C-alpha positions in Angstrom: -2.2 -9.7 0.7 -1.2 -6.3 2.2 0.6 -4.9 5.2 -1.5 -4.9 8.4 -3.9 -2.1 9.0 -1.8 -0.6 11.7 1.2 -0.1 9.4 1.2 3.1 7.5 -0.1 5.5 10.2 2.2 4.0 12.7 5.1 4.1 10.3 4.4 7.8 9.7 4.2 8.5 13.4 7.5 6.8 14.2 9.4 8.2 11.2 8.1 11.7 11.5 8.3 11.8 15.3 4.7 13.2 15.5 2.1 12.4 18.0 -1.2 11.6 16.2 -3.8 9.2 17.4 -4.0 6.2 15.1 -7.7 5.1 14.9 -7.8 1.8 13.0 -10.9 1.3 10.8 -12.1 -1.9 9.1 -11.6 -0.3 5.7 -12.1 2.7 3.5 -15.9 2.5 3.8 -15.6 3.6 7.4 -12.9 6.2 7.0 -14.1 8.1 3.9 -17.4 9.4 5.4 -15.7 10.4 8.6 -13.0 12.3 6.7 -15.6 14.0 4.4 -17.7 15.0 7.4 -14.6 16.6 9.1 -14.6 14.2 12.0 -11.1 13.0 11.0 -8.2 15.4 10.3 -6.3 13.0 8.1 -6.2 9.5 6.8 -3.6 7.2 5.4 -5.3 4.8 3.1 -5.4 3.3 -0.4 -5.7 6.1 -3.0 -8.2 4.9 -5.7 -11.4 5.4 -3.6 -10.4 8.9 -2.7 -9.7 10.1 -6.3 -13.3 11.4 -7.0 -13.2 13.4 -3.8 -9.8 14.8 -4.5 -10.9 15.9 -8.0 -14.0 17.5 -6.7 -12.0 19.5 -4.1 -13.7 17.8 -1.1 -10.4 16.4 0.0 -6.8 17.5 -0.3 -4.0 15.0 -0.9 -0.8 15.9 1.0 1.5 13.2 -0.2 1.5 9.6 -1.5 3.2 6.8 0.5 4.7 5.1 -2.5 8.5 5.3 -3.3 7.8 7.2 -6.5 5.0 9.7 -7.4 1.8 7.9 -8.3 0.7 8.0 -11.9 -2.9 9.1 -11.1 -1.7 12.2 -9.2 1.8 13.0 -10.6 1.7 16.5 -9.1 1.6 15.1 -5.6 4.9 14.6 -3.8 5.8 11.4 -2.0 6.2 11.3 1.7 9.9 10.9 1.1 10.0 14.0 -1.0 8.0 15.9 1.6 10.7 15.3 4.2 10.9 11.7 5.3 13.6 10.0 3.2 13.1 6.3 2.6 9.5 6.3 3.6 7.4 3.8 1.7 4.1 2.1 2.6 2.1 0.5 -0.2 -0.5 -2.2 -0.5 0.6 -5.2 -2.4 -1.0 -8.3 -3.7 0.6 -11.6 -4.5 -0.1 -15.1 -5.6 1.0 -17.6 -3.0 0.9 -21.4 -2.7 1.3 -23.9 0.1 5.0 -24.5 1.2 5.0 -28.1 -0.1 3.9 -27.2 -3.6 6.4 -28.8 -6.1 8.8 -26.4 -7.8 7.6 -27.2 -11.3 4.1 -26.2 -10.3 5.4 -22.9 -8.8 7.4 -22.2 -12.0 4.4 -22.9 -14.2 2.1 -20.7 -12.1 4.7 -17.9 -12.0 5.3 -18.0 -15.8 1.6 -18.0 -16.5 0.8 -15.2 -14.1 3.7 -13.0 -15.3 2.6 -13.6 -18.9 -0.9 -12.6 -18.1 0.2 -9.4 -16.2 2.4 -8.5 -19.2 -0.7 -8.4 -21.5 -1.4 -4.8 -22.6 -5.2 -5.3 -21.9 -4.4 -6.5 -18.3 -2.0 -3.6 -17.7 -4.6 -1.1 -19.0 -7.3 -2.6 -16.8 -5.1 -2.5 -13.7 -4.1 1.1 -14.3 -7.8 2.0 -14.9 -8.6 1.0 -11.4 -5.6 2.9 -10.0 -3.1 0.0 -9.7 0.4 0.1 -11.0 1.5 -3.5 -11.8 4.9 -4.4 -10.5 5.2 -8.1 -11.3 7.9 -10.1 -9.4 9.0 -13.7 -9.9 9.0 -16.2 -7.0 12.5 -15.4 -5.8 12.0 -11.6 -6.0 8.6 -11.9 -4.3 10.1 -14.0 -1.5 12.8 -11.3 -0.9 10.1 -8.6 -1.0 7.9 -10.3 1.6 11.0 -10.8 3.9 11.8 -7.1 3.6 8.1 -6.1 4.3 7.9 -8.5 7.3 11.0 -6.9 8.8 9.8 -3.4 8.2 6.3 -4.0 9.6 7.5 -6.1 12.5 9.5 -3.1 13.7 6.5 -0.8 13.3 4.4 -3.2 15.4 7.1 -3.4 18.0 7.5 0.4 18.2 3.7 1.0 18.3 3.2 -1.5 21.1 0.3 -3.1 19.1 -1.2 -6.3 20.5 -3.5 -8.8 19.0 -6.9 -8.9 20.7 
């Protein structure tokens, strides 16, 4: 699960006080060709698909939206470092279960998942595809989701976005 598609560009607009037109795409597959062809001036998207084009010089990375510099491009500043303190917009993934799942089952799933993610081979594979594992237990993950919901609800309110 990740924040809604409207999130990062609208968060950037509101925090930076800039007037850019947010054009939502259904994914990187639609954005990347437009950016490479020069029909888009900028994109706020997940980094891994862009890395080959950054390395070839076809695209230029201005900043990363994570709280800390990203391990695949450590020379690139964060948006916060570039002048918007506290800015963070990252895709995240989590394991979730129905609300009525018994706590012992949740505990077992969490322990098994956290153990798997701690395996060096799993860590290496995740980093190989550009992901930085940040495992959280059930309570930490619940708090994180609540914080994300609050942040993105405010972004949706400010943007005036509506479901169609």
